[in-house]
N, CA, C and O of each residue as an XYZ file, in Angstrom:
236
protein
N       0.695     -1.322      0.227
C      -0.050     -0.257     -0.044
C       0.918      1.270      0.356
O       1.399      1.589      1.443
N       0.968      2.076     -1.097
C       1.359      3.285     -0.647
C       1.106      4.292      0.052
O      -0.039      4.088      0.456
N       1.459      5.261      0.454
C       1.603      6.115      1.671
C      -0.034      6.595      1.302
O      -1.034      6.228      1.920
N       0.017      7.686     -0.102
C      -1.673      8.155     -0.201
C      -2.562      7.439      0.300
O      -3.256      7.942      1.184
N      -2.783      6.172     -0.081
C      -3.708      5.205      0.273
C      -3.795      5.162      1.780
O      -4.887      5.051      2.338
N      -2.565      5.255      2.500
C      -2.403      4.666      4.088
C      -3.253      5.945      4.626
O      -4.140      5.606      5.409
N      -3.184      7.166      4.406
C      -3.303      8.131      5.372
C      -5.110      8.454      4.891
O      -5.719      9.417      5.358
N      -5.691      7.554      3.996
C      -7.328      7.770      3.354
C      -8.021      7.167      4.144
O      -7.682      6.157      4.761
N      -9.265      7.836      4.215
C     -10.570      6.756      5.307
C     -11.325      7.001      4.143
O     -11.465      8.147      3.714
N     -12.019      5.629      3.384
C     -13.087      5.275      2.771
C     -14.415      5.235      3.793
O     -14.583      4.706      4.892
N     -15.206      5.970      2.999
C     -16.587      5.804      3.491
C     -17.767      5.027      2.743
O     -18.004      5.518      1.639
N     -18.440      4.099      3.030
C     -19.477      3.436      2.458
C     -20.106      4.578      2.229
O     -20.037      5.370      3.169
N     -21.017      5.125      0.789
C     -22.011      6.316      0.603
C     -23.367      5.809      1.055
O     -24.283      6.623      1.165
N     -23.573      4.485      1.333
C     -24.870      4.040      1.679
C     -25.183      3.629      3.082
O     -26.288      3.845      3.581
N     -23.815      2.798      3.969
C     -24.145      2.612      5.164
C     -23.470      3.622      6.123
O     -24.070      4.087      7.092
N     -22.082      3.967      5.782
C     -21.606      5.020      6.625
C     -20.680      4.047      7.055
O     -20.135      4.599      8.010
N     -20.010      2.562      6.880
C     -18.786      1.728      7.206
C     -17.792      2.475      6.735
O     -18.017      3.187      5.757
N     -16.584      2.460      7.299
C     -15.523      3.150      7.191
C     -14.417      2.271      7.001
O     -14.534      1.070      7.245
N     -13.254      2.813      6.547
C     -12.208      1.456      6.252
C     -10.875      2.176      5.772
O     -10.912      2.826      4.728
N      -9.748      2.082      6.476
C      -8.248      2.775      6.169
C      -8.127      2.573      4.885
O      -8.500      1.489      4.437
N      -7.599      3.533      4.045
C      -7.106      3.408      2.743
C      -8.056      3.400      1.743
O      -9.034      4.138      1.859
N      -7.903      2.536      0.574
C      -8.773      2.136     -0.630
C      -8.817      0.744     -0.484
O      -7.771      0.122     -0.667
N     -10.125     -0.018     -0.104
C     -10.549     -0.869     -0.030
C     -10.666     -1.913     -1.402
O     -11.604     -1.791     -2.190
N      -9.711     -2.836     -1.561
C      -9.876     -3.357     -3.166
C     -11.065     -3.711     -3.470
O     -11.570     -3.513     -4.575
N     -11.757     -4.405     -2.282
C     -13.039     -5.363     -2.806
C     -14.260     -4.484     -2.990
O     -15.324     -4.865     -3.476
N     -13.926     -2.982     -2.444
C     -15.279     -2.433     -2.770
C     -15.509     -1.636     -4.057
O     -14.558     -1.328     -4.776
N     -17.075     -1.220     -4.417
C     -17.625     -0.776     -5.265
C     -17.064      0.616     -5.382
O     -16.801      1.149     -4.304
N     -16.800      1.398     -6.607
C     -16.670      2.723     -6.793
C     -17.452      3.010     -7.746
O     -17.523      2.246     -8.710
N     -18.300      4.312     -7.679
C     -19.098      4.707     -8.750
C     -18.647      6.226     -8.818
O     -17.987      6.846     -7.984
N     -19.140      6.641     -9.952
C     -19.097      8.305    -10.422
C     -20.208      8.626    -10.624
O     -20.657      8.294    -11.721
N     -21.346      9.583     -9.449
C     -22.308     10.024     -9.587
C     -22.455     11.287     -9.578
O     -22.096     11.745     -8.493
N     -22.927     12.291    -10.503
C     -22.840     13.474    -10.508
C     -21.125     14.463    -10.516
O     -20.628     15.519    -10.124
N     -20.824     13.312    -11.197
C     -19.218     14.286    -11.128
C     -18.624     13.656    -10.023
O     -17.403     13.500    -10.048
N     -19.284     13.262     -9.047
C     -18.483     13.042     -7.681
C     -18.253     11.637     -7.570
O     -19.207     10.897     -7.811
N     -16.768     10.964     -7.135
C     -16.676      9.753     -6.773
C     -16.930      9.122     -5.528
O     -16.217      9.369     -4.555
N     -18.164      8.096     -5.453
C     -18.678      7.641     -4.604
C     -18.504      6.048     -4.098
O     -18.811      5.247     -4.981
N     -18.096      5.491     -2.917
C     -17.495      3.963     -2.445
C     -18.843      3.489     -2.153
O     -19.757      4.308     -2.057
N     -19.046      2.259     -2.006
C     -19.786      1.217     -1.354
C     -19.278     -0.001     -1.091
O     -18.653     -0.605     -1.963
N     -19.470     -0.499      0.092
C     -18.813     -1.626      0.856
C     -19.411     -3.194      0.171
O     -20.364     -3.491     -0.549
N     -18.433     -3.870      0.745
C     -18.986     -5.210     -0.051
C     -20.322     -5.686      0.216
O     -20.929     -6.238     -0.701
N     -20.936     -5.529      1.505
C     -22.206     -5.756      2.020
C     -23.404     -4.986      1.050
O     -24.437     -5.468      0.586
N     -22.892     -3.710      0.943
C     -24.056     -2.641      0.106
C     -23.975     -2.962     -1.340
O     -25.032     -2.925     -1.971
N     -23.026     -3.230     -1.875
C     -22.664     -3.654     -3.584
C     -23.443     -5.080     -3.798
O     -24.021     -5.367     -4.846
N     -23.378     -5.882     -2.712
C     -23.888     -6.987     -3.082
C     -25.353     -6.909     -3.015
O     -25.951     -7.703     -3.742
N     -25.986     -6.190     -2.359
C     -27.326     -5.922     -1.901
C     -28.093     -5.333     -3.207
O     -29.159     -5.644     -3.739
N     -26.945     -4.192     -3.551
C     -27.979     -3.401     -4.574
C     -27.071     -3.636     -6.106
O     -27.081     -2.699     -6.904
N     -26.343     -4.851     -6.440
C     -25.714     -5.395     -7.385
C     -26.310     -5.099     -8.481
O     -25.472     -4.763     -9.318
N     -27.903     -5.046     -9.079
C     -28.789     -5.050    -10.006
C     -28.651     -3.695    -10.580
O     -28.320     -3.313    -11.702
N     -29.075     -2.928     -9.249
C     -28.949     -1.664     -9.245
C     -27.617     -1.004    -10.072
O     -27.623     -0.338    -11.107
N     -26.728     -1.340     -9.416
C     -25.370     -0.957     -9.648
C     -24.829     -1.182    -11.245
O     -24.275     -0.270    -11.859
N     -25.044     -2.389    -11.770
C     -25.084     -3.304    -13.024
C     -25.799     -2.360    -14.101
O     -25.384     -2.210    -15.251
N     -27.302     -1.547    -13.386
C     -28.102     -0.667    -14.360
C     -27.635      0.368    -14.859
O     -28.005      0.937    -15.885
N     -26.675      0.690    -14.036
C     -26.142      2.180    -13.779
C     -27.053      3.426    -13.066
O     -26.940      4.620    -13.345
N     -27.996      2.828    -12.060
C     -28.822      3.668    -11.491
C     -27.904      4.504    -10.495
O     -26.871      4.108     -9.955
N     -28.494      5.711    -10.378
C     -27.522      6.344     -9.340
C     -28.217      6.257     -7.945
O     -29.442      6.308     -7.835
N     -27.357      6.121     -6.870
C     -27.782      5.427     -5.636
C     -29.080      5.883     -5.080
O     -29.737      5.211     -4.285
N     -29.434      7.083     -5.539
C     -30.771      8.053     -4.966
C     -31.741      6.539     -5.270
O     -32.324      5.756     -4.520
N     -31.631      6.587     -6.142
C     -33.010      5.515     -6.764
C     -33.081      4.053     -6.033
O     -34.019      3.283     -6.243
N     -32.069      3.769     -5.213
C     -31.986      2.442     -4.447
C     -32.019      3.043     -3.325
O     -31.977      2.398     -2.278
């Protein structure tokens, strides 16, 4: 892990779970020009909506 990622905390945009750095297994989405991250549990729960490219406001 490089130093840039080590000092960053990533927060799930759906449930608020936090993780140090950028977790490799989390899903990243760009919504309204903003990068948002979703934890494993939220990504699994809303997989079809994510694959349909629906903004998270719809799910």
